[in-house]
N, C-alpha and C positions, 0 to 999 in steps of 0.2 A: 199518212204523209200529207194530208190535206191541211192547208193553211186557213181554211174556213172555220170559223168558230160558231157554235150554236148559242142562241140567246140564253142568258142565265135564268135558270128556274130551279125550283126545289126538286131534288132527285126523287124519282118514283119509288114508292115503298112496295116491297113484295107482299102479295096477299097471303103467302104461305111461308111458314118458317120450317120448311121440311128439311130433313137431312137424309143423306144416303140416297135411297131410292126416290125420295121426293124432290131431289135437286132439279131434275129435268123440268118438272112442271113449273117450279118457281122461276127458273131462268127463262123458260119458254114464254111465260106470261109477260115478263119484262121485255123480252126481245120483240114481242108484238107491238109494244108501245114505243120502242126506240125508233128514232128517225134517222139515226146514223150510227152504226156500230162498226168500229174499225179496230184492227190490231195489226201489228207488223212483226217482223222477225227479230226485233230488238227493242229495248225500252226507249232508246233514243228516237225511234220512229213515232213516238206519241207526243206531239207538241203541246197538247193540253188534255185535261181530263174533262170530256164532255159529259153532260147530264146522263146520257145513255150509258156511258162507261161507269158512272157512279152508280146508276141503277143496277147494272150488271154486277158490279162489285158487291153491292148490298145483298143481292140474291145469292151470290156465290158465298158470301160470308155466312149467310143464314144456313146454307146447305152444308157448311163445313169444308167447302173447297178452298177457302182462303183463311188467312189469319188477319185480324184487324190490329193495326199498330196502336199502341197504347196512347199516343199523344194526339191522335186525330179522331175526329168524329164525323161520320157521314152526314150527321144532321147539321153540321156547320155549313153555313152558306158558302158557296164557292168563292164569292167575292171577298170573304174574310179569310180565305186560306192563303198561305204563302204561295209564291209562284211554284208550280209543280216541277219537280226534277225527277222524272221517272228513272228508276234504276233496275237493273236485272242482276240477280244473284244466282249462282250455281251452287247446288249442294247435292252431291251424288248424281243421281239420274233425274233430278228435278231442277227446274228453273223457277225462280220466284220473281214475278213482275210487280214492282212497287208502283202503286197509284197514289201519289201524295194527295191529290184532290179528293180522293174518296177515303183516304186513311186506311187502305187495306192492300193486300197483295194477292195475286192470283197464281195458282200453280200451273205450270206448263210442262209437258213432257219434253225431254231432250234426248238426243242420241249421242253417245260418246263417239268421237272420231277414232279413238283408240283406247286401249286399256290404261294408258299411262298419263293422258293429258286432259286438258280442259275440254268440256263438251261444247258443242255448238248448238244453238237453239234450233229446234225443229218445230216450227209453228205454222199454222194455217194462215194464209193471207186473207184478210177481210176486205182488201181493196179491189174494187172491180176492174182496175187497170193492171193488176198483177196476176201472176199465175200461181196456183197452189203448189205445194211441195210435190216433188216427183214421186211416182209410185214406188212403194217400198221404202219410203223414208222412215227410219227408225223412230218409234215413239208416237206416231199418229196414224190413225186409220185413214187411208186416202178417201177423199170425199168428192162428190160430183160438183163441178163448177156451175153456178147459176148466176143470174144477174145480181148485182150488188143490192138491189132492193128486195130480193127474195132471200130471207134469212132462215129458211127451213133447213138448209144444209148446215148452217151453223148450230142449229138446235141438235142435229144428229151428232155433231162433234162434241157439244157440251155433254150430251148423254153418254158418249163414249168416255169422256174424261171422268164423269161422275161415277162410272162403274169400275174405274181402275182401282186396284187395291191400295194404291198410294194416295188416293184422293184426300182424306182428312189428315194425313200424316205430316202436319206442319208444326214446327217447333213453337213453343209458347212465347219465344222471344224472337225478334227479327235477327237475321244473321249478323254477327258481330262485324263482318266486313263492311257493313254500311257505314260504320264510323270512320272508315279509311278513305271515304270520298273527300278529297281535298280540292277546293277550288277557290280562287281569289274573288269570285263573284258571289260568294255565299252571304255576304253582308255582315259577317261577324267582325268583332273588334280586332281579333287577331289578323284577319285578312286586311283590314284597313291599316293596321300598323305596318304589316309587311309591305304593303303598297307604298307606304311613305318612306321606308328605309332607303331605297336607292336614291330618291330625290334628295333626301336629307344629306346623305353622304356626298353626292356630287356637288350640290349647291353649297353645302357647308365647306367642303375642301376648297372649292373655287373662291368662295368668299374669304376664307382665311388667307389664301395666297394674295388676293387683291389688297386686303388690309395690311399684310406684311410688306407688300411692295411700297405702300405709302408710308409705313412707319419706319422701316429699316431696309434699305436696299441690300445691305450685307446679309441680313437674315433671309431675305427673299432669294438671293443667289444661293445660299446654303440649301434651302428647301427645294429650289429648282434643281440644284445639282443632285440632291438625294433622289428626287423623283426621276430625273433623267438617267441616273445610274441604275435605278431599278428597272426602268423601261429598257435600258441597254442590255441588262441581263436577259430580259424577256426576249428581245429581238435577237440576241445571240443564240438563244435556244431555237428560235424559229429558223434562223439562217442555217445552223448546223444540221438540224434534223430534217429540214426541207431538202437539203442536198442529199442526205441519205435516202429520203423518200423518192427523190428523182431517180437515183440509181436503182432502187427496188422496182420502180415502174418499168424501167428499161428491161430489167431482169425478167419480170413476170410476163411482160408483153411477148417475150420470145417463147414461152412455154405453150405447148399444145394441150390446152386444158381439156378439150373434147376427147382427145386420144386417151388422156389419163382417166376420164370418166368412163369411157368404154372399157378400159382395162379393169377398172374397179368393179364394173357391173359383171364382168366375167369372173372375177376373183371372189367376190363376196357371195357366200352361200345364202344368207338371209335376204330374200328378194324384197322384203319390206324396207330394207335400208337403201335399196337402189330405186325405189319408186318415188321419184322426185316430182313435185307439183309446184309450178310457179304461177302466182297471181300478180299481175303487173297493173297498178292503178295509176292512171294519168289524169289527175285533176286539172281542169282548165276552164277558162272563162274568156270568151271573145278572142280566142287565139287564132292565128292565121292558119287556114286550112292546109295550105301547101306545106307549112312547117310541120304540122302534125302528121301529114302523110309521110314526110321524111323521117319523123320520129318512129312511126310504126314500121316503115320499111327497114329502119336500122335494127329494131328489135327482131324483125323477121329474118335478119341475117343469121341469128343464132341457130346452131344445129338442133337445138331443142325446141324451136318455135312450134313446129307442127305437131309435136308429140306431148309437150309438157308445159307450154306457156299459154296462159289464159289472160286476156287483156280486158280491162274495164276502162272505158272512157268516162271520166267523171265530169259530166256536163252540168250546166246550171240552167234551171228552168227560166231564169231571168233573160236568157238569150231569145226566148220565144220560138216561133216557128223556124226562124232562120237557123237557130242552134240545133233544132231537131233535124232539119234537113241536112245540115253539115254533118251531124253525127251519123245519119243514115248513109251518107255517101262514104264516109270514112270506114264504117263497118263493112259496107258492101265491097269496097276495094281491098280490105285487109282480111276478109273472111278466110280465104284460102291460105293465108300466111300462118295462122295460129291454130292451136287446138280448140280455142274458143275465144270469142270477142263479142261484147255487147256494150251499150251505152246506158249509164245510169244518170237520171236527171234529178239533181238536188233541188227541192222546192225552196222558194224564197220565203222569208218572213217567219221562219219557225221560231217558236218561243225559246228564249234562252240561248240562241245561237248567234254567233258573229259570222257574217258572210266572209268566206275565205277558204284557204286551202284545207285547213283542218276539218271544218264541217263538211266540205265537199268530199274529202277522203273518207271520213267516217260513213257517210251515206253510201258511197261507192263500195266500201268494204262490206257493209251489211248486205247490199244487193248481190255482191259477188258470192258471199257465203250461201245466200239463199239460192242463187242461180245454179251453183254447182254443188249443192249439198249432197246429191246422190253420189257424186264422184269423190267427195271428201269423206263420206261416211266411214269408209273402211281404211282410211289412210292415217298414218302417224302424223299428227299436226306439227310435230317437231321437224318433219321433213317436207312440210308445205311452206314455201317461202312467199312472203308478201312483200313486194317491192313497190315503192312509191317514187315517182319521178315527176319532174316538171314537164310541161308540154314540149319544151325544146331540148330535152335531155337526149343525147346520143350516147347510150351505153356502149362500152366495148363489146363487140360481137361475142367475145368469150366470157363475158361477165357472168352469164347465167350458168355456164359450164363450171366456172369457179365456185359459184354458190352450190351447185350440185355436188362438186367435189367435197365441199365442207360438210354437206349433209351425209355423205357416204363415209367420211373418215372420223366423224365425231359421234359421241353417244347422244341419245335422246335427251338425257338430263342436261348436258352441256348446251345443246342446240336450243332447248326450251328457254334459255335466258340470254341468248346472243342476238346482236344486231350487227349488220355489216355495212360498211361505208366505202365506196370508191372515191379516190381523189377527184374533186370537182375542178375542171378546167374551163373557166368562162372565157374561152378564146375563139369561139366560132366567128366572131366579127371583130377581132382584136384591133385591127388597124382602120376600121371604119368609124370608130367611136372617138369622142374627144379624149384628150390626154388624161384629164382628171378621172374619167370613167375607166380608161385603160389601166391606170395605176391602181384603182380600187380592185380590179381583177387580179393584179399581181399580189396585192395584199391578201386577198382571199386564198390564193394559191399557197402563199407562205404559211398562213395560219392553219389551214385545213390539212395540208400535207405534213407539217411538223407535228400537229396534234395527233394525227394517226400514227406517226412513226414513233413518237416519244410520249407514252402515257404514264411515265413515272411520276411526273409532277401533278397529274390529274387526268381523269379519263377523257377520251375523245367524245365529242357530241356528234350525233348524226346530223347531216346537213343536206338540204335540198333533195337529193336522190339517195335512197338508202333501202335496206332490206331487213326483215326480221322474220321469225317463224310465226305460223298461225297459232302455235301454242302460246307464244308470248302476246301477240296482238289480241287474242281472245281469252287471255287469262282473266279469271273472275275479278281480280283487283285492277285490271287494266281496261278490259272491255272496249277496246278500240281507241280511237282518237277523240279527245275532248272537243266539243263543238263551240266552246266559249272562249277560245284562244286564237291568236293570230300566228305566232311563231310555232308552227306545229312540229317542226323537226326537233328542236331543243326541248320542247315541252314533252314530246312523246318519250324522249330519252329519260328525262327526269321522272316521268310518271312510271315508266317501267322499272327504273332503278329503285325507286322507293317502294314499288309493289313487292319486290323481293324481300325487302327489309320488313315490310308490314306482315307479309306471310310468315316470316320467321318468328316475329314477335307473337303473332296470333297462335301459331302452332306451339310455341313454347308455353303460352298461357294455358292452352288446352291440355297439354301433356302433363306438366308438373308445376306450372306457375313460375318456374325458374329456367333460365336458358344459360347454357355454357357460353364461354367466350368465343366458341367456334361456330355458333349457330347463327346469330344475327350478324351476318357478314354480307357484303355486296356480292351479288351474283351476276348482274347484268354487265356485259362487256361488249364494247364496240370493236369488232375485228376488222382490220383493213383488208381490202382486196385491191391490190395495186394494179388495177386495170382501169384507167381513168375514164370518167364520163365527161362529155363536153357539153357546154351550153352557151347561150348568147349573153353578152352584156346588153344592158338596156340601151336602146337606140331609137331615135325618132326620125322619121323621114322628113320632118319639117325643118331640119337644120341643126346647127351646132348648139345653139342656146337651148332649144327645145329638148335636145338629147340630154344636156346637163340637168335641166329641170326634171326630166323623167327619171334620171339616175338619183336625184335627190329624193324624189317621192319613193323610190324603191328603198333608199337608205332609211327613210323614215319607217317603212314597214319592217325592215330588218332590225332597227333599233327598238321595235316593240318587244324584242326579245329580252329587254330589261325586266319585263314582267316575270320572266322565268327565274330571275334572281329572287324576287319576292316569293315566287312559288316554291323554290327550293328551301328558303328559310322557313316558310310556313309548314312544309312537309317535315322538315327536320325538327321543328319545335313540337309538333303534334306527335311525332314518332317518339321523342324522348318522354313526353308526358304519358303516352300510352304504355311505354315500356317500364316506367318507374314502378318499382316494387314487383314487377311481373317477369321481366326479362332483362338480361344483362347485355348491354351494347358494348362490345369491346372497343378498345382505344383505336385500333386500326380502322374500324368502321367510322368513328368520329372523324378521323383524319381524312378518310375518303370522301365523306360528305362535305367537309369543310374545303377540300380541294375543288369540289364542284362550285361551291359558293365563291371561292377565291378566283377561279378562272372566269366566272361570269363578272365578278367585280373588276377584274383586270380589263375585260373587253369593254364594259360599259361605263366604268367610273375612273379607274386609275389612269388609263390611257388618255382619257379626255381631260382630266385634271392636268396631266403633264403637258398636253397640247395647249391648254389655256395658259399655263406658266410660260411656255415658249413664246406664245403670242405677246404676253406682257413683257417678256425679256426683249423681244424684238422691238417692241414699242419703246422701251427704255434705251435700247441701242440707237434707234432712230432719233430720239431726243438728243442723245449725245452727239450724233453726227451733225444734226442741224446746229447745235450749239457750237461745234467746232467750226462749221462754215461761217457762222455769224461773227466769230471772234478772230479766227486766223485766216479766213479767206478760203476760196475754193481750191486753189493750187496746193496750199498746205494740207488741206483735207485729203486730196488725192494722194500725196506722198505718204500721209499717215496711213491711208488705207492699204497702200502697197506694203508698208513696213509692218503694220500691226493687225490688219484685217478689220472686219466690221466690228467684231467684239471688242478689240482693243480700242478703236476709236470711240465706240459707244461708251466705254468704261473710262474714258479720259476724265481725270479729276477725282477718281476713286482711289482708295488706298491700295497698297500692294496685296492685302488680303482679299479685297474685292476683285482685283485683277485675277487672282488665282481662281476665284470662283467662276469668273467668266471663262477662264481657260478650261475649267472642268466642264462647263456648259458646252463650250465649243468642241471639246474632245469627245464627249459622249453624245453628241448630236448625230446627224446623218453622216458619219465619217467612217473610214476604213478601220479595222478589217471587216466589221459586221456588214457594212454596206456593200463591200466587195463580194463577200460570200453570198449574200442575198441576191445580188445582181447575177452572179454566176449560176445560182440555182434556177432562177427564173429564166435566164437565157437558155439554159440547157433544155428546160421543159418546153418553152415556146418553140425553140428550134426543132425539137423532136416532133411536136405537133405539126409544124409546117411541112416537114419532110415525110410525115405520115408514119412515123415509127410505131405509134401506139395503135394505129388502125390496120396495120398489116396483120394478116392471118398467117399462121405457120403453113409451110408448104404441104405438110402432111394432112392438113385439115381438109375434110370433104365438103366444106362450105364453099359455095360459089363466091369467088372474090369479086366484089363490086368495084366500080371505078375507084382507084386508090386516091384520085385527086379530088373527090367530091367534097370531103370535109376540108381539105386544104384550100380549095377555092372559096368556100364559105368563110374560112378563117381570114383570108387575105382580101376579102371584099372591101373595096375602098383603098387598097394599097396601090402604090405606083407600079407601073410595068416593070421598072427596074427591081423593086422589092419583090414582086411576084416572080420575076426571072423568066416570065413567059415559058414556063417549063412544059415540056411535052409529056404525054402519058408515059409513065414508067420512069421518067427522069425527075426524081424528087430530091436531088442533092442541091445544096446552096453553094454558090461559088464563094471564094474567099472574100471577095469584095462585098457580096450580099451578106455574108455572115458578119463582117465588120460593121456594115451599116446597121444591121439589126441590133448588134450589141451597143453601138453608140446611141442609137435611138432609145433603147431601153434605159441606158445610163442617164440620158438627159431627162427622161420622164421621172426617174427615181430621185435624182438630186435636185431638180428644179420644182417639181410638182408635188413632192411628198407632203410638205406641211399644208399647202392649200387643200389637198385631197383629204387629209385628216380632219381639217376644220370643216370643210364643206359637207363631207359625207360621213363624218364621225361625230365631231363635237356638237355641231348644231342639231342634227337629228337626235342625238342622245339627250340633249337638254330638253328638246320638245317632248320626247317620249317620257322622260322622268317627270316632267311637269304634268303631262296628261295623266300619268299613273297616280301621281300624288293627289291631283284634284278630283279625278273621276273614279279612282279605284279600279278593281279588277272587272266589275260589271260594266262600267261605262267607258272603259279604256278605248281611246281612239288613236 
């Protein structure tokens, strides 16, 4: 994990080309010359191939412990090699570590977590700051720990590896799954083209609309009407199914999930199905310590906390000593809450990584698997849940019980390809933020809740805080989170989704070269758990304008998700090429993949093109109004506004056909009934959060009920006393007047601030993200 690089020099050559019994001497001689030998529990822990690693790989290749890849030569100077992208492949009971800088791969023993799923690496740590694997870890003989400068203990381990019967049993060809590694930063022509596609679509469609507006206002009104009608259908779907989702949240919040889990444990005979293990990863960087304490305390309210929940604080080394001290304090305070907790420090400046949530999560995930490898060794990884959340996420106290319920009622085969998503409610400081920011929180609720409820038009994506099984996260074609991306949630979904298709194509090729229409089908599914998780909207203590700027910066990060559109296109293209002549991709699989691409296009392109068209239409209307004022006077204009509205006045002088188009535009804008249904759905959810409906635990639950007003007070931070109602403990009902004020307040936000919010936090960040992706590509994307 060190970011220190060694000076480039020619790799040392082994003095003996021994095989089998002579492997120990060859490797030992090279180890004596090496100044820094390191290895970690996963390939991503190798930021570069140092000369000592190259030398070790050379000796291992000579001894038959490794297989040299055909396209690389160890004699090639490191400076002339492409940037190394170490990969780890699993095959049976072996793991193959790829060292691109040396052009070879080293065998490592692994232990299966269970008979049915993907193994987890069992490797010795070579880092003086880390602990070796626990005693009894499958696949490695425990070794005595010594100083990192003393390498004799490693020589003993190499000797043990050389003596194992599987030592030289490496295939003559690299594992075919290596071809399935898809990344936008690989520098290929295909990656470059895929990075250009979103920008070409967005800028091209906007340019066409602008040109049409100058050439023919009638044609512009037609295209704007079509776009707005299309968006109208989309928003209708969001409005209807978000209302259904709001009802389901009320329904599931009343269930006593813990009591159901206990009943299942008593009923199920197979105890392996009831042994649930939760790993919770909280990546963070310079987050408020008090807020993180509240997050940990909230997780600790779960009835499973002390028996089944293991927490990893994903810290960043960039925080320095202050970050380490903060992590130590948090771990010390929360130690008695959970079955296990520790902090993992992600080093800065690692080769090929983009600093962010994805790289931090991957580092924490690898450390967690190593830290608790002895406890995971004999568990079914399809019933080990890995949950990722933001530092401010307040999961429902019953969320982990609901996950355990899923693990006990589904088969291992189903669980191995599933992800779970709670509705995200960014309402903890709803009335303390500017109206534009608040409205963006409403939009997030509509989109995420409707997407979870209705997956007919396209699968839901995981967002912000989500869960999956260890079997999926550690699948050989997934191998955790990619470290060269920003939008880790959508990217992880796409990566897992295509991993299932790649596996089916690969298996079909191995079996018969032909696949039936029933084999290459999507397996990954995002299942909703209607127990909402709450989070903060972006807010600055420096005032209104600074809060708006901070929200804009967050919107820019969110819009980096446009890269996932390019990623999905690249995956789809390579999958079709790999399957051509070898496997049959059925029509329904094409439709499913295209629905993902369509949904991403809707978010990042079509909505923004329609928003641009509305801005242009408003500009044309404003020109018509000023023209009316200059010719007929202000009084006549006022009467015209009363009689015809803004659209009618702006369209004065146009033909009846154009007036009809303006009517279409006005009808399918932010108007009833869609606006009404959306407003009601949002109002119901916000009111339920305020009164604490989602945070109440069933009376039969044996969990200690914390102060019911804790989240409510955080939500109403910054609200007036009248809005807060000065409620006493236990009195969480709103009066009729307070309910009316809340509804009117939200209606005002939606109908007045909707278009400015879309432009400020949607259109502008999307344009910047598409331009950056076009100009810099996947590798330099900012």
